[in-house]
C-alpha positions, 0 to 999 in steps of 0.5 A, spaced: 571 062 360 569 058 367 562 059 369 562 065 364 558 060 359 552 058 364 550 064 363 545 063 358 541 058 363 541 063 369 540 070 365 533 068 365 532 071 371 533 078 370 525 076 367 522 078 373 524 085 374 524 086 366 517 084 366 515 088 372 518 095 368 516 094 361 509 092 364 509 100 366 510 102 359 504 106 356 505 104 350 503 096 349 505 094 342 512 097 344 512 093 350 509 086 347 514 086 342 520 088 346 518 082 351 516 077 346 523 079 343 527 077 349 523 072 352 525 068 345 533 070 344 533 068 352 529 062 350 534 060 344 540 062 347 539 057 354 536 051 350 542 052 345 547 052 352 544 045 354 546 042 348 553 045 348 553 043 355 551 036 353 556 035 348 562 037 351 561 033 357 559 027 355 564 027 349 570 023 353 565 017 353 567 011 350 565 010 344 560 016 343 561 018 335 562 026 337 569 028 334 575 026 339 577 033 339 571 035 343 574 031 349 580 035 349 582 037 356 582 044 353 576 044 351 572 041 357 576 046 361 571 051 357 566 048 362 566 049 369 565 041 372 564 038 365 563 031 369 557 034 372 555 039 367 554 034 361 551 028 363 546 033 368 544 037 361 541 031 358 535 029 362 535 037 362 535 038 354 530 033 354 525 035 358 526 042 354 524 038 348 518 035 351 515 041 355 516 045 348 512 040 344 507 038 349 506 046 349 505 047 341 501 041 341 496 043 346 495 050 342 495 045 336 490 042 339 485 046 342 485 051 337 483 045 332 477 043 337 474 051 336 474 050 330 471 044 329 465 047 334 464 052 329 463 047 323 456 047 321 455 055 323 454 060 317 462 063 314 462 070 317 467 073 321 463 073 328 460 066 331 455 066 336 454 061 340 447 059 343 450 058 350 448 061 356 454 062 359 458 068 358 466 068 354 468 072 348 475 070 345 478 071 338 479 064 334 486 065 329 485 061 323 484 062 315 484 068 312 483 072 318 480 068 324 474 069 327 471 072 334 467 068 337 461 070 342 456 066 346 448 069 347 450 069 354 456 074 354 451 078 348 446 079 353 449 081 359 452 088 354 449 093 352 450 095 345 456 100 345 459 095 350 458 089 344 462 094 338 467 095 344 468 087 345 468 086 338 473 091 337 477 088 342 477 081 340 479 084 331 485 087 334 487 080 337 486 078 330 488 084 326 495 084 331 497 076 331 497 076 337 496 069 338 504 068 335 507 073 341 503 069 346 505 062 343 513 065 343 512 066 350 509 060 351 514 056 348 519 061 351 517 059 359 517 051 357 525 051 354 526 056 362 521 056 367 526 062 369 521 066 363 516 066 366 513 072 368 515 075 361 510 070 359 505 073 365 507 080 362 505 078 355 498 076 356 498 082 359 501 087 354 497 084 348 490 085 352 492 092 353 494 093 346 487 091 343 484 095 349 487 101 346 486 099 339 478 097 340 478 104 344 481 107 338 476 105 334 470 106 338 472 113 340 471 112 347 476 110 352 470 109 357 465 104 353 472 100 353 473 101 360 465 099 362 466 093 357 472 090 360 469 091 367 462 088 365 465 082 361 470 079 366 465 081 372 459 076 367 465 071 366 468 071 372 468 063 374 468 060 367 471 056 364 476 058 358 473 055 352 479 055 348 486 058 347 488 060 354 493 065 353 487 068 348 482 068 352 486 070 359 482 077 361 489 079 364 489 084 371 482 086 369 482 093 374 490 095 372 487 095 364 480 098 366 485 104 371 489 104 364 483 106 360 480 111 365 487 115 365 489 118 358 491 115 352 499 113 351 503 118 346 503 116 338 511 116 340 513 109 341 518 111 347 517 116 353 521 121 355 527 118 360 526 124 364 519 121 366 518 116 371 514 111 367 520 113 361 526 111 366 523 104 368 522 103 360 528 105 356 531 101 364 526 094 361 529 095 354 536 095 357 536 090 361 533 086 356 538 087 351 543 086 355 541 079 358 539 077 352 546 079 348 551 076 354 547 070 353 547 070 345 555 071 346 556 065 352 552 060 347 556 062 341 563 063 344 562 056 347 560 054 339 566 056 337 571 052 342 567 046 339 568 048 333 576 050 333 577 043 336 573 040 330 577 036 325 576 038 318 
C-alpha cells in the first residue's frame, strides 16, 4: 500500500481549490450541500486514518492489549515508516478529539447563553432586545428557533429593509443552516486543511438565505440594500451569539450577487458555461478526494481485520 494509506491525511489539501470553485456556483443551496458533505467525509476519513495508523504503529509495543496479528511485519509494511507514524499519530489523534470536543462545547455553550439572555421576554418568533448596539441573528432551538434583533438594528433600517432582514434570518432557521456550519466547524477542527471549506460554507449559507429572502419579499434590490446597510451599521460590533450564524460573510460579493440575475431554478448550471464548468469541477474534485480518502482508510481497516484472529 505504501504512501497510499496516508491519502486521507493530505487529500484535504484539495479543499482550497474546491472551495474557490464551489463559491462560483450560482445556486448556493447546491454549493452548501457539496461543501458540507465533502468536509464531513474528508474529516471522518482523516480521523479514521489517524486512529488506524496509531493502532498499526503501536501494536508491536510490549504489553499492549491489541491482537498479536496487528504487529506482524506484513501489517506494518502496509504503513510507511510505521515506527514513526504510529507514535506520531497518538498526539495528533488526541489533539483532534480535544479540538472537536472544544468546538462542539463552545457551540453548545454560546447557544445556551443566547437562550438565557431571552429569559423573561414574551414567547414569539421574533425577540427584540432593547440594545442600542445594532445586531441581528437567527437562534436555533426549541420548535422553530427565534430571530433576535436589537432596537439599534431596527432603528437603522427602513420598513422594507426590516422585512428583508427578518426574511433572511427566518431562512437560516427554516433551512437549518446551523447544522451545516457545525459540520464544517468540526471538520476544520479535525483537519486544519479543511479550513477553506468552513469559510466557504459560512459564505454559501449566507447567500442561500439571501436568495430565499429575496424571493420571499419579491425584490432583490431591497435585499441587497438591507444586506449592505446592516453590515455597514454593525461594522466593528462584536458578535453576540454563534459566530458562524452571525457572521455576515463577504458583504460586497453578496450585494453584487443580489444585484445580478437570480440563480436558475435548476440545481446545476450547464458545463458549457464558465460558472458551470467551475461548479462541475468542484463537484468532481470533492467527489474524487472523498472517495480516495475513504478508500485508503477502508483498505487499511481491512488489512487489520485480516490480521485479527477469530
